[in-house]
N, C-alpha and C positions, 0 to 999 in steps of 0.2 A: 504494500500500500504506500501511496505517496507520502503520507505523514510519518512513516517509519524510517524514511531515508534521510540522511544528513546531506545537505547541499552545500556546495562552496559558492554557488551563485544564487541569485534571487529567483524564487519561485512565486512569491507574492509581491506585486508592484502596486503600491498605494500612492495615488496622486494626492497632493496636499496643496491647498492654496498658500501662496507666499505668506510667511509669518505664522503659519499654523503647524509647521513641520514638527516641532518638538512635542506639542500636545498630541498630534496625531500619532506620533511614535509611541508616546506613553499609553494612549488609548488602545493601540494594537498590542503593546506589550502586556497590558492587563488581561486581554481576552483572546489572544491568539496562542493556542497551545503549541508547544514546540516551535513557536514563531521564529525566533532569530536563529535557532539551530537549523531550521528548515529553509532558510534563505528568504530574506525580507529586504525590501528597498523602498524608501520614500522618494518620490520624484516631485519636486516643487513645480507648480504651475500657476499662471496668472488667472484671475477670473476671466471667463469667456475663452478659455484655452481651446485650441484646435485638437480634436481627437486624432485627426489624421497626422498632425505634427508629432503628437505624443507617440503614436504607433510607429512612425518612421524612426523616432529616437530609440524606441525599444528594439526595433529590428537591428539597429546599429550597435546596440549596447551588449557587449560580450559578457557582462556581469549578470545578464538576465538569461535564465534557462530557455531552451527551445519551447517547452510547455510551461505556462505560467498563469497566474490568476491576476487579472487587472481589476483594481478597485478605483472607481472614479473619485474625483476630489471630494474630500471631507465626508466620506462614508466610513463608519466604523462599527464594529460589533459591540453589542451590549452584553453578550453572554459568551462564554468560552467557545472558540471555533477551532476546528482542525482543517487541514488543507482539503480533506475530502468534503467537509461541509461547505467550505468556500467554493468548491467546484460545482455545487448543485446548480442546474440550469433553471433560472427564474425568468418569468415574463411578468411585467407589471400590468395590472388591469385597472384602467382609469374609471372615473365615475360613469362614463358612457358605455362601459363594458368593452372598450377597445384594448387590444393587447399592445403594450409598448415594450420594445426590446432595449432601447437606449434608456435604461431605468436606474442607473447608478449603483445597482447591486453588483457584487463581485461576479466576474465572468471568466471561465476558463478559456484560454486562447493558445494557439500554436503559431510560432513565428512563420512557419511555412504557409499556413492558411492566410495569415495576414499579408505576407508578401504576394501570394497568388491573387488575393483580392485587390490589393493596391496596384498591381500590375495592370489591371483593367481600368484604372482611373486615369483619365487624360488630364484633368484639371481639378484642382482642389475644390472648386465649387460643385463638382460632380460627386464629391464624397458626402454621403448622407449617413451620419452615425446610426440612425435607426435601421437603415438597410444593412449596414455593416454588421451590427450586433445580431440582427435577425439571422443573417447568413452564418454567423459564427456559432450560434447556439445549436449544437448538434444533438438535439433530443427531439424525438417525435412528439412528446407531450411535456413541455417544461412546466414546472411548478408555478402556480399563479400566486402572485403577491399583490398587495395593494395597501395604500395608506388608509383606505376606508374599511377594509375587512381583514381578518386574520391578525397574526402577531409577528409578521416578518419585518415590516419596516415602518419607520416614522420619518416623514419628510418635514424638514424645518426650512422654510423659505423666507419667512418674515424676519425682519431685523428686531422685532419685539415679540417673540413667541410667548405663548402662555407657559409660564414656569411649570404649572401642574401637568400640562400635556407632555412637556419634555421629560419631567421626572417619571411620569407614567411610561413614556417610551423607554427610558433607561431600565425600568423594572419589567415591562411586559413584552417589549419588542426584541427582535434579534439584531436589527441594524438601525442606526440613525443616519440619514442622508441629508446633507445641508447644502444650501446655496451659500455664496460668500456672505450675504447679509444674514442668513440664518445662522451661519457659523459664528459671526460676531455677536449675535444675540444670545447664543448659548454658552459662550466662553466662561462666564461666572459659574454656571451650573456644571460644566465640564470640569472646572477646577475643583469644585466640591466633590464631584464623583471620583476624581483621581485621588483625592486625599482619603476617601472612604475605603 
């Protein structure tokens, strides 16, 4: 199993908004079993980052394994996770019942598949993250997750989120996913959580 192997290179690549890298590292250390012995890397990104640019950087980075887990910016687990659990294929279901693959939850990727996909892209404006992630999820029936049902994720988008909802997310959900503004809004709560 993947989580029993010791890696010399990164198997989990976590994107972090500039300025949040240290806290993101601490959050992952808290809840990623065998984390750093299994290969872990934080990659700093600016708000509004290009997924295509991030992928191109990953392809060129020899410190990242051929098969790895990508975690989009400022998404972190709230309960202990193994590599196997991070590899589960999820699709987000929005309030209209539509499936969304560019959903900020961890996704298992292979460099060869990324390279093959990007080879067919002539211009960066032709790269659509939703289509890319849908093509990469190699499961006939991915698990459905939503902010509105189940206990998989809490999205924090507002710069002034409800403190009680964030605390409930830390207690009841598996992941918290934030926008840059949402991240800034939860930093005091995150600091308390890290001390606990």
